[in-house]
C-alpha positions as CSV (number, residue, x, y, z in Angstrom):
1,M,-87.5,-239.3,92.3
2,Q,-84.1,-241.2,92.5
3,N,-82.5,-240.7,89.0
4,Q,-79.3,-242.7,88.4
5,K,-78.6,-240.7,85.8
6,R,-74.8,-238.7,86.4
7,V,-74.1,-236.8,82.8
8,V,-75.0,-233.5,83.7
9,I,-75.6,-231.7,80.5
10,D,-75.8,-228.1,81.2
11,Y,-75.9,-224.7,78.5
12,V,-77.1,-226.0,74.7
13,A,-76.1,-223.3,72.2
14,P,-78.3,-222.2,69.8
15,Q,-81.3,-221.5,71.3
16,I,-83.2,-218.9,72.3
17,N,-85.2,-218.1,74.6
18,G,-85.0,-221.8,76.8
19,G,-86.3,-223.2,73.9
20,E,-89.6,-221.0,73.1
21,F,-88.7,-220.3,69.7
22,F,-86.1,-222.1,67.1
23,I,-82.9,-220.8,65.4
24,K,-83.1,-220.1,61.9
25,R,-80.9,-221.7,58.1
26,V,-81.4,-222.1,55.3
27,V,-80.5,-225.2,53.2
28,D,-76.9,-226.8,53.3
29,E,-75.6,-225.0,56.6
30,F,-74.0,-226.0,59.1
31,V,-75.5,-225.8,63.4
32,N,-72.5,-225.7,65.5
33,V,-73.5,-226.4,68.4
34,D,-71.9,-226.0,71.8
35,A,-72.9,-227.8,75.6
36,H,-71.2,-228.0,79.0
37,V,-71.2,-231.7,79.6
38,L,-69.5,-233.1,83.0
39,V,-69.8,-236.1,85.5
40,D,-68.9,-237.0,89.2
41,G,-65.6,-238.0,89.3
42,H,-62.9,-239.1,86.6
43,D,-64.9,-240.9,84.2
44,V,-63.7,-240.7,80.8
45,I,-67.4,-239.3,78.8
46,G,-69.0,-239.7,75.2
47,A,-71.2,-236.9,73.9
48,S,-73.3,-236.5,70.8
49,V,-75.4,-234.4,69.1
50,L,-78.5,-236.0,67.9
51,Y,-80.8,-234.7,65.0
52,K,-83.5,-235.7,62.6
53,H,-86.1,-233.6,60.3
54,E,-89.5,-233.6,61.2
55,K,-89.9,-236.1,58.3
56,E,-87.9,-238.8,60.1
57,R,-87.8,-241.5,62.4
58,K,-84.7,-242.1,63.2
59,W,-82.1,-239.5,65.0
60,S,-79.0,-238.9,62.9
61,E,-75.9,-239.1,65.4
62,S,-72.7,-236.3,65.7
63,R,-69.9,-237.2,68.2
64,M,-68.8,-234.0,70.2
65,H,-65.8,-233.4,71.1
66,L,-64.4,-232.2,74.5
67,V,-62.7,-228.5,73.7
68,V,-61.6,-227.1,77.5
69,N,-63.7,-227.0,80.9
70,D,-66.2,-229.2,79.7
71,E,-67.7,-227.7,77.2
72,W,-68.0,-229.4,74.1
73,K,-68.5,-228.9,70.4
74,S,-69.9,-230.1,67.7
75,S,-72.3,-229.4,64.1
76,F,-74.6,-230.9,61.9
77,Q,-75.3,-229.7,58.6
78,V,-79.7,-229.4,57.4
79,Q,-80.0,-230.3,53.9
80,K,-84.1,-229.6,53.7
81,Q,-86.8,-227.6,54.1
82,G,-88.5,-227.2,57.8
83,F,-88.4,-228.4,60.7
84,Y,-85.3,-230.2,62.2
85,S,-84.9,-231.2,66.0
86,Y,-81.5,-231.5,67.9
87,K,-81.0,-232.3,71.4
88,V,-77.8,-233.8,73.3
89,Q,-76.8,-237.0,74.7
90,G,-73.7,-237.6,76.8
91,W,-72.5,-240.6,78.5
92,V,-70.0,-243.0,81.2
93,D,-67.8,-244.3,78.7
94,Y,-67.0,-247.4,80.4
95,A,-64.9,-248.8,76.9
96,L,-62.6,-245.7,76.8
97,N,-63.0,-245.2,80.7
98,W,-61.1,-248.6,80.7
99,Q,-58.8,-247.7,77.6
100,H,-57.8,-245.2,79.9
101,G,-56.8,-246.6,83.0
102,I,-55.2,-249.6,81.4
103,E,-52.9,-247.4,79.3
104,R,-51.6,-245.5,82.3
105,K,-51.5,-248.2,84.3
106,I,-49.4,-250.4,81.6
107,D,-46.9,-246.2,80.9
108,D,-46.3,-247.1,84.7
109,G,-44.8,-250.8,84.2
110,Q,-48.0,-252.3,85.9
111,H,-49.2,-255.9,85.4
112,V,-52.9,-255.7,84.4
113,K,-54.3,-258.6,83.5
114,S,-56.6,-258.3,85.5
115,E,-58.2,-255.6,83.3
116,L,-57.5,-257.5,80.6
117,L,-60.1,-260.1,81.7
118,E,-62.3,-256.7,81.8
119,G,-61.9,-255.8,79.3
120,I,-63.3,-259.3,77.9
121,T,-66.2,-258.3,79.0
122,L,-66.4,-254.8,76.9
123,L,-65.5,-256.5,73.9
124,K,-67.9,-259.0,74.0
125,P,-70.9,-256.7,73.2
126,L,-69.7,-255.0,70.3
127,L,-69.7,-258.7,68.6
128,K,-73.2,-258.2,67.4
129,K,-73.1,-254.0,66.2
130,A,-69.2,-254.5,64.4
131,S,-68.7,-255.6,60.7
132,R,-66.4,-258.6,59.1
133,E,-63.5,-257.1,59.6
134,E,-64.3,-255.2,62.9
135,Q,-65.2,-258.5,64.8
136,D,-62.6,-260.6,63.2
137,Y,-60.4,-257.9,64.9
138,L,-62.5,-257.9,68.5
139,N,-62.3,-261.8,68.5
140,Y,-58.6,-261.5,67.9
141,C,-58.0,-258.9,71.2
142,I,-60.5,-261.4,73.1
143,A,-58.0,-264.4,72.5
144,C,-55.1,-262.3,73.1
145,F,-56.5,-260.3,76.7
146,D,-57.8,-264.4,77.5
147,D,-54.0,-265.6,76.9
148,P,-51.1,-265.0,79.4
149,E,-48.6,-266.2,76.6
150,Q,-49.7,-263.6,74.3
151,Y,-49.7,-260.7,76.9
152,D,-47.3,-258.4,74.9
153,S,-49.6,-258.5,72.0
154,A,-52.6,-257.9,75.0
155,I,-51.1,-254.3,75.8
156,K,-50.2,-253.5,72.9
157,E,-53.8,-254.0,71.1
158,A,-55.2,-252.7,74.4
159,K,-53.2,-249.3,74.2
160,S,-54.3,-249.3,70.0
161,S,-56.2,-246.4,68.2
162,E,-57.6,-249.1,65.9
163,L,-59.9,-250.6,68.9
164,H,-59.9,-246.3,70.4
165,D,-61.5,-246.5,67.0
166,I,-64.2,-248.8,67.4
167,F,-65.0,-248.0,71.2
168,M,-65.8,-244.2,69.8
169,K,-68.0,-245.9,66.9
170,Y,-70.3,-248.5,69.0
171,P,-70.0,-246.7,72.8
172,E,-72.6,-248.6,75.0
173,K,-74.6,-245.7,76.5
174,H,-75.7,-246.7,80.0
175,L,-77.7,-244.5,81.5
176,A,-77.0,-241.8,79.0
177,N,-78.3,-238.8,79.9
178,E,-80.2,-236.3,77.3
179,S,-81.3,-231.8,76.6
180,K,-84.5,-231.1,76.2
181,E,-85.5,-230.9,72.2
182,L,-84.8,-228.0,70.2
183,Q,-85.7,-227.1,67.1
184,V,-83.6,-225.2,64.0
185,Y,-85.9,-224.2,60.9
186,V,-84.9,-224.5,57.3
187,D,-85.4,-222.4,54.9
188,R,-85.2,-221.7,51.1
189,K,-81.2,-220.3,49.9
190,K,-83.0,-217.0,49.3
191,A,-84.0,-215.9,52.5
192,R,-80.4,-216.1,53.1
193,F,-79.8,-213.9,50.4
194,S,-82.0,-211.7,48.1
195,T,-81.0,-208.5,46.2
196,W,-84.7,-206.3,46.3
197,Y,-86.0,-203.6,43.9
198,E,-88.6,-201.5,44.5
199,F,-91.1,-200.1,42.5
200,F,-94.8,-198.8,41.8
201,P,-96.3,-200.2,39.1
202,R,-98.0,-197.4,38.8
203,S,-94.9,-195.2,37.2
204,A,-93.9,-198.1,34.8
205,S,-95.7,-196.1,31.9
206,E,-93.8,-194.9,29.1
207,Q,-95.8,-192.3,28.7
208,E,-96.4,-189.5,31.1
209,G,-99.3,-188.7,32.8
210,Q,-100.4,-191.9,31.9
211,H,-101.5,-194.5,35.0
212,G,-99.1,-197.6,34.7
213,T,-99.8,-201.0,34.1
214,F,-98.3,-205.3,34.9
215,K,-97.7,-204.7,30.9
216,D,-95.7,-202.0,31.2
217,C,-93.8,-203.6,34.1
218,E,-93.2,-206.3,31.8
219,R,-91.3,-204.0,29.7
220,L,-88.8,-203.3,32.3
221,L,-88.4,-206.5,33.6
222,P,-84.9,-206.9,31.6
223,R,-83.8,-203.6,33.3
224,I,-84.2,-204.9,36.6
225,A,-83.2,-208.5,36.2
226,Q,-79.3,-206.9,33.7
227,M,-78.7,-204.4,37.1
228,G,-78.8,-207.7,39.5
229,F,-81.8,-208.0,41.3
230,D,-83.7,-210.8,42.0
231,T,-86.7,-209.5,44.2
232,L,-89.1,-206.8,42.7
233,Y,-91.0,-206.0,45.1
234,F,-94.2,-203.5,44.7
235,P,-96.1,-201.6,46.9
236,P,-100.0,-203.4,47.7
237,I,-101.8,-203.4,43.7
238,H,-105.4,-203.6,45.3
239,P,-108.4,-200.9,44.8
240,I,-107.4,-197.2,46.6
241,G,-110.5,-196.1,48.8
242,Y,-112.0,-192.9,47.8
243,V,-113.0,-191.8,50.8
244,N,-110.9,-189.9,52.7
245,R,-108.3,-189.9,49.8
246,K,-105.4,-188.5,50.0
247,G,-103.9,-186.1,47.9
248,K,-100.8,-185.1,46.4
249,N,-98.0,-184.5,48.6
250,N,-99.6,-186.6,51.8
251,T,-102.3,-183.3,51.5
252,T,-105.8,-183.9,53.0
253,E,-107.9,-183.1,50.7
254,A,-107.4,-184.9,47.2
255,Q,-108.1,-183.3,44.2
256,P,-109.7,-185.0,40.9
257,G,-107.6,-187.6,39.1
258,D,-105.2,-187.4,42.2
259,V,-104.6,-191.4,42.8
260,G,-104.4,-191.7,46.2
261,S,-101.9,-193.8,49.2
262,A,-101.4,-197.7,47.5
263,W,-101.5,-198.2,50.9
264,G,-105.3,-196.8,51.5
265,I,-106.5,-200.6,50.4
266,G,-110.1,-201.0,49.8
267,S,-113.0,-199.4,47.7
268,P,-116.3,-201.1,46.2
269,E,-114.3,-202.1,43.3
270,G,-112.3,-204.4,45.8
271,G,-110.3,-205.4,49.0
272,H,-107.6,-207.6,49.6
273,K,-107.7,-209.9,47.1
274,A,-109.1,-207.6,44.2
275,I,-106.0,-205.9,42.0
276,H,-106.9,-202.0,41.1
277,P,-108.7,-202.1,37.6
278,K,-105.9,-199.2,35.9
279,L,-102.6,-201.6,36.7
280,G,-105.1,-204.8,34.7
281,S,-106.5,-207.8,35.5
282,L,-105.5,-211.2,37.4
283,E,-104.1,-213.3,34.5
284,D,-102.1,-210.2,33.5
285,F,-100.2,-210.4,37.0
286,K,-99.8,-214.2,36.9
287,E,-98.8,-213.4,33.9
288,L,-95.9,-210.7,34.9
289,I,-95.1,-213.3,37.4
290,N,-93.9,-216.0,35.1
291,K,-92.6,-213.7,33.0
292,A,-90.3,-212.1,36.3
293,K,-89.3,-215.9,37.5
294,A,-88.4,-217.1,33.7
295,Q,-85.3,-213.8,34.3
296,G,-84.7,-214.8,37.8
297,I,-87.3,-212.9,39.2
298,E,-89.5,-213.3,42.3
299,I,-92.2,-210.6,42.2
300,A,-92.8,-210.0,45.9
301,M,-96.5,-208.3,47.4
302,D,-97.1,-205.8,49.9
303,Y,-99.2,-206.9,52.2
304,A,-100.8,-204.3,54.3
305,L,-103.7,-205.1,56.7
306,Q,-105.3,-202.3,56.7
307,A,-108.6,-200.7,55.5
308,A,-110.0,-198.2,54.1
309,P,-113.5,-196.6,55.5
310,D,-114.6,-198.2,51.8
311,H,-113.2,-201.3,51.7
312,P,-116.2,-203.8,51.6
313,W,-114.9,-205.0,55.1
314,V,-115.7,-202.3,56.6
315,K,-120.0,-202.8,55.5
316,D,-119.7,-206.9,55.1
317,H,-117.1,-207.1,58.9
318,P,-118.0,-204.0,60.9
319,E,-117.1,-205.9,63.8
320,W,-113.9,-206.3,62.6
321,F,-113.2,-202.7,63.4
322,K,-113.5,-200.7,66.6
323,W,-116.6,-198.1,66.4
324,R,-116.6,-195.1,68.6
325,P,-119.4,-193.1,70.1
326,D,-119.9,-191.4,67.8
327,G,-119.9,-194.0,65.1
328,T,-116.7,-192.7,63.4
329,V,-113.6,-194.9,63.3
330,Q,-110.2,-193.7,64.8
331,Y,-108.2,-193.5,61.9
332,A,-104.2,-195.1,61.6
333,E,-101.4,-192.9,63.9
334,N,-97.4,-193.8,63.9
335,P,-97.0,-190.7,65.4
336,P,-95.7,-188.2,64.1
337,K,-97.0,-189.5,60.7
338,K,-101.1,-190.0,60.7
339,Y,-103.4,-191.8,57.6
340,Q,-106.5,-190.3,57.6
341,D,-107.4,-193.0,54.3
342,I,-106.8,-196.0,56.7
343,L,-108.6,-197.6,59.3
344,P,-106.5,-199.4,61.5
345,I,-107.8,-203.5,62.4
346,Y,-109.6,-204.5,65.6
347,W,-107.3,-207.2,66.9
348,E,-109.4,-207.8,69.5
349,S,-112.6,-208.3,67.9
350,K,-114.8,-211.4,69.5
351,D,-114.7,-212.2,66.0
352,Y,-111.0,-212.3,65.8
353,K,-111.0,-216.3,64.8
354,N,-112.8,-215.0,61.5
355,L,-110.5,-212.5,60.9
356,W,-107.7,-214.2,61.7
357,N,-108.7,-217.0,58.9
358,E,-109.9,-214.2,55.8
359,C,-106.4,-213.2,56.9
360,L,-105.1,-216.1,56.0
361,D,-107.2,-216.7,53.1
362,I,-105.7,-213.8,51.5
363,L,-101.9,-215.3,51.7
364,M,-103.5,-218.6,50.7
365,Y,-104.7,-216.6,47.3
366,W,-101.8,-214.5,45.9
367,I,-99.7,-218.1,46.8
368,D,-102.1,-219.6,43.9
369,C,-101.3,-216.6,41.8
370,G,-97.5,-217.5,42.8
371,I,-96.5,-215.2,44.9
372,T,-93.8,-216.6,46.7
373,I,-92.3,-213.8,48.4
374,F,-94.6,-210.7,51.4
375,R,-92.9,-207.5,52.7
376,V,-95.8,-207.1,55.1
377,D,-96.4,-203.4,56.0
378,N,-96.2,-202.1,60.2
379,P,-96.5,-206.2,61.4
380,H,-95.3,-204.7,64.8
381,T,-98.6,-203.1,64.9
382,K,-100.9,-206.3,64.9
383,P,-100.5,-209.1,67.3
384,Y,-97.0,-211.1,68.2
385,Y,-99.3,-214.6,68.1
386,F,-100.8,-214.0,65.5
387,W,-98.5,-213.7,63.3
388,E,-96.9,-216.8,65.0
389,W,-100.1,-217.8,63.9
390,I,-100.4,-217.3,60.7
391,I,-96.7,-217.5,59.4
392,A,-96.6,-221.6,60.5
393,E,-99.9,-222.3,58.9
394,V,-98.5,-221.0,55.7
395,K,-95.2,-222.5,56.4
396,K,-96.9,-226.6,57.1
397,K,-98.3,-225.9,53.1
398,H,-95.4,-224.1,52.0
399,P,-92.2,-224.2,52.9
400,D,-91.0,-221.6,50.1
401,I,-93.0,-218.6,51.6
402,I,-90.8,-215.6,52.4
403,F,-91.6,-213.2,55.0
404,L,-90.0,-209.9,55.0
405,A,-91.1,-207.5,58.2
406,E,-91.5,-204.0,57.6
407,A,-91.0,-203.0,61.6
408,F,-88.9,-199.6,61.8
409,T,-89.7,-199.6,65.6
410,K,-88.5,-200.2,68.7
411,P,-85.0,-203.1,69.2
412,K,-87.3,-205.7,71.1
413,V,-90.1,-205.3,69.2
414,M,-88.0,-206.3,66.0
415,Q,-87.0,-209.0,67.6
416,Q,-89.7,-210.9,69.2
417,L,-90.8,-210.1,64.9
418,A,-88.0,-212.2,63.9
419,K,-88.5,-214.9,67.1
420,R,-92.0,-215.5,65.7
421,G,-91.0,-216.6,62.7
422,Y,-90.4,-213.6,60.5
423,T,-88.0,-214.8,57.4
424,Q,-86.0,-211.4,57.4
425,S,-86.5,-208.4,58.9
426,Y,-86.2,-204.6,57.9
427,T,-83.0,-202.3,60.1
428,Y,-81.8,-199.3,61.7
429,F,-78.9,-199.8,58.8
430,T,-81.0,-196.3,56.4
431,W,-79.6,-194.4,59.6
432,R,-76.0,-195.9,60.6
433,N,-73.5,-193.5,58.8
434,S,-70.8,-193.7,61.1
435,K,-67.7,-196.0,61.5
436,H,-68.6,-196.5,65.0
437,E,-72.6,-196.9,64.7
438,L,-72.1,-199.4,61.8
439,T,-69.5,-201.2,63.5
440,E,-71.8,-201.6,67.0
441,Y,-74.4,-202.4,65.0
442,L,-73.2,-205.2,62.4
443,T,-71.8,-206.1,65.9
444,E,-74.8,-206.9,67.9
445,L,-76.6,-208.7,64.7
446,T,-73.6,-211.0,63.8
447,Q,-72.2,-212.1,67.2
448,T,-74.6,-211.9,69.6
449,D,-77.5,-214.7,69.4
450,Q,-79.6,-212.3,66.8
451,R,-77.4,-214.2,64.7
452,E,-79.3,-217.3,65.0
453,Y,-82.8,-216.1,64.3
454,M,-83.0,-212.4,62.6
455,R,-81.8,-212.4,58.9
456,P,-81.3,-208.5,58.3
457,N,-82.1,-206.5,55.5
458,F,-80.1,-203.1,54.3
459,W,-82.5,-200.8,52.7
460,P,-80.8,-197.3,52.2
461,N,-84.0,-196.2,51.9
462,T,-87.8,-196.6,50.9
463,P,-90.8,-195.1,50.0
464,D,-91.0,-193.9,53.3
465,I,-87.6,-193.1,54.3
466,N,-84.7,-189.6,52.4
467,P,-82.6,-190.1,54.9
468,Y,-81.0,-186.7,56.3
469,H,-77.2,-188.3,55.0
470,L,-78.4,-188.5,51.2
471,Q,-80.9,-185.5,50.8
472,G,-79.1,-183.3,48.2
473,S,-75.7,-185.6,48.6
474,N,-73.7,-186.7,45.7
475,E,-72.9,-189.6,43.3
476,S,-70.4,-190.8,45.9
477,K,-72.7,-191.1,49.0
478,Y,-74.3,-192.6,46.8
479,M,-72.8,-195.4,46.1
480,Q,-70.5,-195.8,49.8
481,R,-74.2,-196.3,51.2
482,Y,-74.9,-198.9,48.1
483,V,-71.3,-200.7,48.6
484,L,-71.8,-200.8,52.7
485,A,-75.6,-202.4,53.0
486,A,-74.4,-205.0,49.6
487,T,-71.0,-205.8,51.2
488,L,-72.3,-206.0,55.2
489,S,-75.6,-207.4,54.4
490,S,-76.0,-210.5,52.2
491,N,-80.0,-209.3,51.9
492,I,-80.5,-205.7,50.5
493,G,-82.9,-203.9,48.5
494,I,-83.2,-199.8,46.9
495,Y,-86.3,-198.0,46.5
496,G,-86.2,-197.2,43.0
497,P,-85.4,-195.0,40.2
498,V,-85.7,-192.7,43.0
499,Y,-81.9,-193.9,44.7
500,E,-80.4,-194.7,40.8
501,Q,-80.7,-191.3,39.9
502,M,-80.5,-189.9,42.8
503,I,-84.0,-188.4,43.4
504,D,-83.8,-186.3,46.7
505,E,-86.0,-183.8,46.8
506,A,-87.2,-183.6,50.8
507,V,-90.4,-182.2,53.0
508,P,-88.1,-179.1,54.9
509,G,-86.9,-180.8,57.9
510,K,-88.1,-184.4,57.8
511,E,-86.6,-188.0,56.3
512,E,-89.4,-187.5,53.3
513,Y,-89.7,-187.0,49.7
514,F,-91.5,-183.8,49.0
515,M,-94.0,-184.5,46.1
516,S,-93.9,-188.9,47.1
517,E,-94.6,-190.6,44.9
518,K,-96.7,-192.5,48.0
519,F,-99.7,-190.2,46.7
520,E,-99.0,-190.2,43.0
521,V,-98.0,-191.3,39.6
522,K,-94.3,-190.6,38.4
523,H,-92.8,-190.4,35.1
524,Y,-89.2,-191.6,35.2
525,D,-87.0,-192.2,32.4
526,W,-86.5,-195.8,33.0
527,F,-83.0,-196.5,31.2
528,K,-81.7,-193.7,31.8
529,Q,-77.8,-195.1,32.6
530,N,-75.2,-193.2,34.8
531,K,-72.0,-194.4,36.8
532,L,-74.7,-195.8,39.9
533,T,-76.1,-197.8,37.8
534,T,-73.1,-199.3,36.5
535,V,-71.5,-199.6,39.8
536,I,-75.0,-200.8,41.3
537,S,-75.0,-203.6,38.3
538,R,-71.4,-204.4,39.0
539,I,-71.6,-204.8,42.9
540,N,-74.8,-207.2,42.1
541,Q,-72.7,-209.3,39.7
542,I,-70.0,-209.7,42.3
543,R,-72.5,-210.8,45.2
544,H,-74.0,-213.8,42.7
545,E,-70.5,-214.6,42.0
546,H,-69.3,-214.6,45.8
547,E,-70.0,-216.4,48.6
548,A,-68.4,-214.6,50.9
549,L,-71.3,-211.7,49.9
550,Q,-74.5,-214.0,50.3
551,Q,-74.2,-214.1,54.0
552,T,-73.7,-211.8,56.9
553,N,-72.8,-213.7,59.8
554,N,-69.6,-214.4,58.7
555,I,-68.0,-210.9,59.1
556,K,-65.3,-208.9,61.2
557,F,-63.7,-205.8,61.0
558,C,-59.8,-205.0,60.9
559,H,-58.7,-201.9,62.2
560,V,-57.5,-199.0,60.0
561,D,-56.0,-195.9,61.1
562,N,-59.0,-193.5,60.2
563,D,-62.0,-193.1,61.4
564,N,-63.4,-191.9,57.7
565,L,-62.1,-195.9,56.4
566,M,-64.1,-198.9,57.0
567,A,-62.2,-202.8,56.5
568,Y,-64.0,-205.1,57.4
569,Y,-63.0,-209.2,56.3
570,K,-66.0,-211.7,54.8
571,W,-65.6,-215.6,54.3
572,N,-67.6,-218.4,53.3
573,D,-67.8,-221.5,55.4
574,S,-65.3,-222.8,53.8
575,K,-62.9,-220.1,53.4
576,S,-62.6,-220.7,49.5
577,D,-64.0,-217.4,48.7
578,E,-62.2,-214.7,51.0
579,L,-62.9,-211.2,50.3
580,L,-61.2,-207.8,51.8
581,I,-63.6,-204.6,51.8
582,V,-62.6,-201.0,52.7
583,V,-65.2,-198.3,52.6
584,S,-64.7,-194.4,52.9
585,L,-67.3,-192.9,54.6
586,E,-65.7,-189.5,53.3
587,H,-67.9,-188.7,50.3
588,H,-66.5,-185.0,49.2
589,Y,-62.3,-185.9,49.7
590,S,-59.7,-188.7,48.9
591,Q,-58.8,-190.8,52.4
592,Q,-55.8,-192.6,53.2
593,G,-55.3,-195.0,55.4
594,T,-53.5,-198.3,57.0
595,V,-55.1,-201.8,56.4
596,Q,-53.9,-204.5,59.1
597,L,-55.1,-208.1,57.5
598,P,-56.3,-210.4,59.9
599,L,-53.5,-212.7,59.3
600,S,-54.4,-215.2,62.3
601,D,-57.9,-215.8,60.9
602,L,-55.9,-215.9,57.0
603,G,-54.0,-218.4,58.1
604,V,-51.2,-217.1,56.8
605,Y,-47.7,-215.6,58.6
606,P,-46.1,-212.2,58.7
607,G,-44.2,-211.3,55.4
608,H,-46.2,-214.2,54.2
609,H,-47.2,-213.5,50.5
610,I,-50.8,-212.6,49.9
611,N,-52.1,-211.0,46.3
612,V,-55.3,-209.0,46.5
613,S,-57.7,-208.3,43.2
614,D,-60.0,-205.8,42.9
615,L,-63.5,-206.6,41.7
616,I,-64.4,-203.5,40.5
617,T,-60.9,-202.2,38.4
618,G,-59.1,-205.7,37.8
619,S,-55.8,-204.2,39.8
620,N,-53.8,-206.5,41.5
621,Y,-51.6,-205.9,44.6
622,N,-48.8,-208.1,45.9
623,W,-48.7,-207.1,50.2
624,Y,-46.4,-208.7,51.9
625,N,-47.2,-206.8,55.5
626,E,-49.5,-207.1,58.3
627,W,-50.2,-203.2,57.8
628,N,-50.9,-202.2,54.2
629,F,-51.5,-198.9,52.6
630,V,-55.0,-197.6,51.0
631,E,-56.5,-194.4,49.6
632,L,-59.9,-193.9,48.3
633,H,-61.1,-191.5,46.3
634,P,-65.3,-190.1,45.9
635,T,-64.9,-190.7,42.3
636,L,-65.1,-195.2,43.2
637,P,-64.9,-195.1,47.5
638,F,-64.4,-198.2,47.9
639,H,-61.8,-201.4,46.9
640,I,-63.7,-204.8,46.8
641,F,-60.9,-207.0,47.3
642,K,-60.6,-210.7,46.5
643,I,-58.0,-212.3,49.0
644,N,-55.7,-214.8,46.7
645,K,-53.4,-216.6,48.6
């Protein structure tokens, strides 16, 4: 079909997979939109970004500006949770085209009587849109353009910035063209900035050998809040199966009194909507949720869609499992790991609709109990389209809910889960240890389109992962890994008190904890203080005080002439908060080097005085050069400098 539109709109960004998936933001963030907008010939064109919230009927507009080579930019701010739509609009701007043309002729000394009369036809339609003051000015221009006696005044006004501003304010969009609509989903701010602490409630008792309860967990809330953690994540709190229960140290035969793995969910005592009876009652759990919130802590639940052999589902819904000819179900595996105490869900079941609805009902049940955050176990072993559906269904009614994908797997799998709606994602940080590895990985996360949809959450350790570089390591290494996680990513977490107490005995040759807490109740001195707890608390305090650390994407790596030293500059969007972090990656010996300041990014020139203050020690330094000497010792292997210009 013929089309009279002349303006072409191409390469609109950001968009994911041609607009198949939405990009992500949090409340008050900006969406920076780029597009190629061009027209045949030499006419002046205009372009805008149109945007609106899903509950709004009227589009808002942000005018785009030409950067270079037909590339246009603009931005808009998202101020409410939920979906926004946005699109790019382009048009031939005949009024600006007229002004541009007449200005060139006037400057060339040409007489422009005919052009002034043409201008009147462009001004008159604006009278209906303009304010009273603007109408007076437009009428004055019209009178000048139509009166040969006022020619000098007419050509002055024809070129004026005042008239240009009115043309910009009230464009006539004849034959405007538009890109397709794209979407951005807006979460609450905790989606971008959170500090997680994980522990097993059953290990919270003051008495050694005694199973912990939710009441015991209440006792630990002040400690967790004082250390600066705002999210408390519990492994599954449901009844644990008796059939094929795991024994201590992951043995396949449980002994009397063995508690089993918390992820072996379900027993005659109940399934995913039940609470392990030794932890307490539902009312105890709700009270814990409320007391945590009173201290600024949200409790995150584990959402693990799997079942122990004696889970009620196995009897009530056998069609949700894939039965073999011998009447058994193959237990779950994630090679080389084997989970003999778990039956995987059969996602190709003909009864999948009831299965999906039950999975949704589980989430809604705990949300009604006060849960707002879910850490999802092994999401990559369930269909992507299931996650897209269930997350969307939850978000329709409860936009505050946050989903963290625990998927340590292939890159494209992790990315797909993020695209389908996961709020946050586990990452490869746990294994990235060298300067090259960390720089390369952060560049991938923050400088590619992953920055638009994947919010990384950096964990130095988990109950499943005791990384080799922490096994038998010293206090300096633990400090190093925490400060890297806490300053590179705005979402972080640790498994404690194992981390801060440096409990790191491993299964020989494996990245697994020996006598893992996953299979037994542990007893800890929960209020033990050491240098690591002090440093973690101070770093978390700094994170809450500095917006530069409350986002991940604004980062630039600085050159340091020592591969054992890593430096990076971080800032908030307004650049009212700018930090320089320097970390030693060597945890046994002192390291020296010179750091190159990013002067152009800081908006200063060589020789300009810059004061930096160390937020850990309180020391101040005056730097006058682009290159500055630093020295770090294993006793405190990092600097977090606030830049004062």
